[in-house]
C-alpha positions, 0 to 999 in steps of 0.5 A: 416301480422296484416294489412291482418288479420285485412283487411280478418277479416273486410271483413268477418264481412261485409259478415255476416251483409249482411247475417243477413239482407239478411235472404232469400238469401239461398232461391232460387228464381226458382224452384228446381229440385228434384229426388228420392236422394236429395228430402229428404234433400230439405224438411228438409232443408226450413220450407215449401217446395212445390213439383210440381209432372209431367212429360213431357208428362202432358198438365196441367202439361205444363200449371202450370209450368210457374205459379209456375216459378211466385209463385218461385220469388214472394214467395221467402224467404216464400217457396222454389218451387220444382219440381219432374218428376213422370217418372224419380222418381217413388221412390219418386211417390211411396212413396207419392202415386202420382196417378194423376198429376199435384200434388202438395205436401206440406212439412212443417218442413219436415213432408208432410203436404197436397197435392194438385191434379190438375192444379190450376189458380195462385190466387187460388195456391197461396190462397191455399199456404197462409193458410200454412205460 
C-alpha cells in the first residue's frame, strides 16, 4: 500500500513539474467559440483576449478567419483569440455596441480596452496586438 501511494505521489509531482515548466499549457492554440453565456468567463480567465465578432454572411469576416487561426497558434501563451457570432449572440453584440463586422474586441485583465473594426492584414493586426502585450 505504501509503495502504491509513493508511486502515485511521484507521478503527481512529475505532472506538476511539467505544468510549471509549461505555463502556457492552459492557453488554446485555436480560437475559442464564445456565446453570450461564456464570454465573461473567457475574458476574465486570460490576461489578454481578442474577440473576433463575425457573422456567417460577412465576406471580410471570412477573409480574416484564417489570419485569426494563424495568430492563435503563433501567439499561444500570450494572447487568447475567440470568435463570437453576432447573429447568434445579440446580447453581447448589443452590450459592446457592435455596429460593423468584423470587429475585434480587445480585453486586458477582463476589461474592454479597445475595438478594432475591419479586416486587417496579418502584419497590421499583429502590430496592433503587440502594443497590448
